[in-house]
C-alpha positions in Angstrom: -20.6 64.9 17.0 -23.1 63.7 14.2 -20.5 63.9 11.3 -18.2 61.7 13.7 -21.1 59.1 14.1 -22.0 59.3 10.4 -18.4 58.2 9.8 -18.2 55.3 12.4 -21.8 53.8 10.6 -20.4 54.1 7.2 -17.1 52.5 8.5 -19.5 49.8 9.7 -21.2 49.5 6.8 -17.9 49.0 4.7 -16.7 46.3 7.2 -19.7 44.6 7.1 -19.4 44.4 3.2 -15.4 43.0 3.5 -15.7 39.1 3.8 -15.2 37.7 7.0 -11.7 35.7 7.4 -11.4 32.5 5.6 -12.4 29.5 7.1 -9.5 27.1 8.6 -8.2 25.4 5.7 -7.8 21.5 5.3 -4.2 21.5 5.6 -4.3 24.0 8.6 -6.4 21.4 10.3 -4.6 18.3 9.7 -1.6 20.5 11.2 -3.7 21.0 14.5 -4.6 17.7 14.6 -1.4 15.9 14.3 -0.7 17.6 17.9 -4.2 16.4 19.4 -5.1 13.6 21.6 -7.9 11.3 20.4 -10.5 12.8 22.9 -10.0 16.4 21.3 -9.8 14.8 17.7 -13.0 13.1 18.9 -14.9 16.2 19.8 -13.6 18.5 16.8 -14.9 15.2 14.7 -18.4 15.4 16.2 -18.7 18.8 15.7 -17.7 18.3 11.9 -20.8 15.1 12.0 -23.2 17.9 13.6 -22.3 19.9 10.3 -23.6 17.5 8.2 -20.5 15.7 7.5 -20.2 12.2 7.0 -16.7 10.6 6.0 -16.2 8.7 2.9 -13.0 7.0 1.8 -11.6 5.0 -1.1 -9.7 1.9 -0.3 -7.5 -0.6 -2.4 -7.8 -3.5 0.4 -10.9 -4.6 1.5 -10.0 -5.1 5.1 -10.5 -1.3 5.4 -14.3 -1.9 5.2 -14.0 -3.9 8.7 -11.6 -1.2 10.3 -14.5 1.2 9.5 -17.1 -0.6 11.3 -15.0 -1.0 14.1 -14.4 2.4 14.2 -17.9 3.4 14.6 -18.2 1.1 17.4 -15.4 3.0 19.3 -16.7 6.5 17.9 -20.5 5.7 17.8 -21.3 9.4 16.8 -19.3 9.3 13.5 -20.5 7.9 10.4 -17.9 6.4 7.7 -18.5 5.4 4.4 -16.4 2.8 2.4 -15.8 2.3 -1.0 -13.5 -0.2 -3.0 -11.5 0.9 -5.5 -9.6 -1.3 -8.1 -5.9 -0.4 -8.2 -6.0 0.1 -11.9 -8.4 2.9 -11.8 -7.6 4.7 -8.4 -5.5 7.7 -9.6 -7.7 8.2 -12.7 -11.0 8.2 -10.5 -9.3 10.4 -8.0 -7.5 12.6 -10.3 -10.4 13.5 -11.9 -12.8 13.9 -9.0 -11.0 15.8 -6.3 -11.6 19.4 -6.7 -14.0 19.1 -9.2 -16.8 20.3 -7.2 -18.9 16.8 -7.7 -20.9 16.5 -5.0 -20.1 13.6 -2.4 -16.7 13.3 -3.5 -14.3 11.0 -1.2 -12.8 13.1 1.8 -9.3 10.6 2.1 -8.0 7.3 0.5 -6.1 4.1 1.6 -4.4 3.5 -1.6 -1.4 1.7 -3.3 1.4 2.5 -5.9 3.5 5.4 -4.2 5.1 6.8 -7.2 1.7 7.6 -8.9 0.3 9.0 -5.5 3.0 11.4 -5.2 3.1 12.1 -8.9 -1.0 12.9 -9.3 -2.3 13.7 -6.1 0.3 14.9 -4.1 2.4 16.8 -6.1 -0.6 18.4 -7.6 -2.0 19.3 -3.9 -5.2 17.2 -4.4 -4.2 15.3 -1.5 -2.2 16.2 1.8 -0.2 13.9 4.5 -1.1 13.6 8.0 0.6 11.8 10.7 0.0 11.8 14.6 2.9 13.4 16.6 2.2 11.0 19.4 3.3 8.1 17.5 6.2 9.7 15.7 8.4 7.5 18.4 6.9 4.2 17.5 6.6 4.4 13.6 10.0 4.8 11.4 10.4 8.5 10.0 10.3 6.8 6.3 6.5 5.4 7.1 5.4 9.0 8.1 5.2 10.9 4.9 2.8 10.0 3.5 1.2 7.9 6.5 1.5 4.1 6.0 -1.1 2.3 7.8 -0.2 -1.2 6.6 2.5 -3.5 4.8 1.4 -6.1 2.3 3.5 -8.7 0.9 3.6 -11.0 -2.3 5.6 -14.2 -1.7 6.8 -16.9 -3.8 4.4 -19.9 -2.7 3.9 -23.4 -4.4 1.9 -26.4 -4.6 3.8 -29.1 -2.3 1.9 -32.1 -4.0 5.0 -33.8 -5.0 6.9 -32.7 -2.0 9.7 -29.8 -2.1 10.6 -28.0 -5.1 14.0 -27.4 -4.1 14.2 -23.8 -5.1 17.0 -22.2 -2.5 18.1 -19.5 -4.9 15.8 -17.1 -6.8 18.0 -17.3 -10.3 16.3 -21.3 -10.3 13.0 -19.7 -11.5 14.8 -18.2 -14.6 15.8 -22.1 -15.8 14.5 -24.0 -18.2 12.5 -26.4 -15.6 10.5 -23.7 -14.5 8.8 -22.7 -17.8 5.4 -22.0 -17.3 5.0 -23.1 -14.3 5.8 -20.0 -12.4 2.4 -17.5 -11.9 2.7 -14.0 -12.0 0.2 -11.3 -12.5 0.9 -9.1 -15.6 3.2 -6.4 -14.4 1.7 -4.0 -16.9 -1.6 -4.4 -15.0 -0.8 -4.3 -11.9 1.2 -1.1 -10.5 2.9 -2.9 -7.3 4.2 -5.8 -9.5 5.7 -3.4 -12.1 7.1 -1.1 -8.9 9.0 -4.4 -7.8 10.6 -5.2 -11.3 11.8 -1.7 -11.1 13.1 -1.8 -7.9 15.3 -5.1 -8.9 17.3 -2.6 -11.1 18.2 -0.4 -8.4 22.1 -0.7 -7.4 20.9 -2.5 -4.3 19.1 -5.4 -5.8 21.3 -5.8 -8.8 24.2 -6.0 -6.0 22.0 -9.1 -4.4 21.0 -10.8 -7.8 24.7 -10.9 -8.6 25.6 -12.5 -5.2 23.0 -14.8 -6.1 24.1 -15.5 -9.6 27.4 -16.6 -8.3 26.0 -18.3 -5.3 24.1 -20.6 -8.1 26.5 -21.0 -10.9 29.6 -20.7 -9.0 31.3 -17.9 -11.3 30.8 -13.9 -11.3 28.2 -12.2 -13.4 29.7 -10.6 -16.7 28.2 -7.9 -18.7 26.9 -9.2 -22.1 23.6 -8.8 -24.0 22.6 -6.9 -20.8 24.0 -4.1 -19.2 23.2 -4.9 -15.5 22.5 -8.3 -13.9 19.0 -7.3 -12.6 17.9 -6.8 -16.7 19.2 -10.1 -17.4 17.1 -11.6 -14.6 13.7 -9.6 -15.3 14.1 -11.1 -18.8 14.9 -14.5 -18.3 12.0 -14.4 -15.1 9.5 -13.0 -17.5 10.3 -15.4 -20.3 9.2 -18.3 -17.7 6.2 -16.6 -16.3 2.7 -18.0 -17.2 0.5 -15.1 -16.9 -3.3 -17.4 -16.7 -4.5 -16.0 -13.5 -5.8 -12.6 -13.5 -6.1 -11.7 -9.7 -4.0 -12.9 -6.9 -7.4 -14.7 -5.2 -7.6 -16.9 -8.5 -4.1 -17.8 -8.5 -3.9 -18.8 -4.8 -6.9 -20.5 -5.6 -5.7 -22.2 -9.0 -2.2 -23.1 -7.5 -3.8 -24.6 -4.5 -6.1 -27.3 -6.2 -3.8 -27.7 -9.8 -0.9 -29.2 -10.5 1.8 -30.3 -7.8 4.8 -28.1 -8.3 3.6 -25.1 -9.6 4.7 -21.5 -8.3 2.9 -18.6 -7.8 4.0 -15.0 -6.8 0.9 -13.5 -5.2 -0.2 -11.5 -2.2 0.2 -13.8 0.8 -3.2 -12.7 2.4 -5.1 -14.3 -0.2 -4.6 -17.6 1.2 -7.9 -16.8 3.4 -9.6 -17.0 0.0 -8.4 -20.7 -0.6 -10.7 -23.7 0.5 -9.9 -25.1 3.6 -9.5 -28.6 1.9 -6.6 -27.0 -0.4 -4.8 -24.8 2.1 -2.6 -27.3 3.2 -1.5 -27.9 -0.5 0.8 -24.6 -0.1 3.9 -23.8 0.7 5.7 -20.4 1.4 8.9 -20.8 0.0 11.0 -18.6 2.2 9.4 -20.3 5.6 10.5 -23.5 4.2 14.3 -22.5 3.5 16.3 -19.0 2.7 16.3 -18.0 -0.8 19.3 -16.2 -2.1 18.1 -13.4 -3.8 14.2 -12.6 -2.9 11.8 -14.6 -1.8 9.3 -11.6 -2.8 8.1 -8.3 -2.2 6.4 -5.7 0.4 4.4 -2.8 -0.5 2.7 0.0 1.5 -1.0 1.0 1.8 -0.7 5.2 2.3 -3.2 7.3 4.2 -3.9 11.0 2.5 -7.0 13.3 3.0 -8.1 14.9 0.4 -8.1 18.8 -0.5 -11.8 19.4 -0.6 -12.8 17.4 2.4 -15.1 18.8 4.7 -14.3 16.6 8.0 -10.8 16.8 8.0 -10.4 16.0 11.8 -12.6 12.7 11.3 -10.1 11.7 8.4 -7.1 12.5 11.2 -8.7 10.5 13.8 -9.7 7.3 11.7 -5.8 7.3 10.6 -4.7 7.7 14.2 -7.2 4.6 14.8 -5.9 2.6 11.9 -1.8 3.1 13.2 -3.2 2.0 16.8 -3.1 -1.7 18.2 -6.9 -1.1 18.7 -7.5 -0.2 14.8 -4.7 -2.7 13.3 -5.5 -5.7 15.5 -9.0 -5.1 16.5 -11.4 -8.4 15.2 -11.1 -9.4 12.1 -8.9 -6.8 11.5 -5.7 -6.7 9.7 -3.7 -8.2 12.1 -5.9 -11.4 12.1 -4.8 -12.5 8.6 -1.2 -13.3 7.1 0.3 -11.1 5.2 -0.7 -7.6 6.5 2.1 -5.6 8.9 1.7 -2.5 10.8 4.3 0.0 10.7 3.8 0.7 14.5 6.7 -1.2 15.9 4.7 -1.8 19.0 2.3 -4.1 17.2 3.0 -7.8 17.0 1.6 -10.6 14.7 -0.8 -13.1 16.8 1.1 -16.3 17.9 -1.6 -18.2 16.1 -1.0 -17.1 13.0 1.3 -18.9 10.6 3.4 -15.7 9.6 6.3 -14.0 10.7 6.9 -10.4 12.3 7.7 -7.4 10.0 11.2 -7.4 10.7 11.7 -11.1 9.5 10.5 -10.1 6.0 12.7 -6.8 5.6 15.7 -8.9 5.0 14.5 -10.8 2.2 11.7 -9.1 0.2 11.7 -6.1 -2.4 10.4 -2.8 -0.9 9.1 0.3 -2.8 11.3 3.5 -3.0 9.2 6.3 -4.3 12.1 8.3 -5.7 14.1 5.6 -7.6 10.6 4.0 -9.2 9.7 7.6 -10.3 12.9 8.3 -11.7 13.5 5.0 -13.4 9.9 4.2 -14.6 9.9 5.0 -18.0 13.3 3.1 -19.3 12.5 0.1 -17.2 8.8 -0.1 -18.0 9.7 -0.3 -21.8 12.0 -3.1 -21.1 9.5 -5.0 -19.2 6.3 -4.4 -21.4 8.4 -5.6 -24.3 8.8 -9.1 -22.5 5.3 -9.8 -20.9 3.8 -12.5 -22.9 
């Protein structure tokens, strides 16, 4: 009997030396979170907060700061810390800090440029995707993995001081009269701009450019110096582009206060940065008349959760909030401005904003395709970079 008790004691001691079962991983937490209600998520998030977690996130769009403030009024026991990050340095910073053991690294990010997100964070398992099951019926599948919380568009917008510029075909902007009068941020310094140009070389957009070419010049496009119609367009367009402005905000303000007839291709939402006295000088080309070819491009802001977060449930709840009408259309939020569009099909643009619904823009804007851009980036980037003045 004594020997039996001794064996039991030894077994207990040995078991005590074996590490306890590992804690829930971030991926396991996100999988569980996707099935939870917001009330259940809030309860789990409060546990994280009580354990000392404070959710820190990076964003390339400043509206996220107001969204975070609105979130904390709805969930007052949670603390969110917002940090804006520049597009050009996003994946360098995140790639070097996530999983590095550096104290107080970010828990999640709202970032643009999907191809680099895929390559540098998702493929390396530094970040994970999350999408709530409750919203799968109101958000298209293509917008769920990785989760898109808003779309942003860049549009052709001109100074109307001399009346209409009469552009109804995108090939007009490649012609001599537009030399140095089309403003565009240097695509080699702005990833969404380079992605837009790369997408023009896709079969879909090459065909649309061929159709616009025939409509403008009365003849079918023929192969010559360039292998495709898209490459010819990019070459001619970039030769006309003026790269004076280094930011979309400066471009919007500069065109509004500058020479009549100048055109810019820049972020629509930056009109809010233009002095009210000058805002009437700007006309959105597509809203004046339908443009053969395209009238701008649309790019997404993705939400992902980072591998070493200590508050995955708080991150999940915040993503749920951004995808909801309360989060997207709250006071001074994304939906209060032109140029932001929720992937949640139940959320409409306010009637008092001079804009159109997301569906309107899908027929006339160039959208990112992660797989196509990743597959063709190197060859097309070199073609573009050699033509940037």
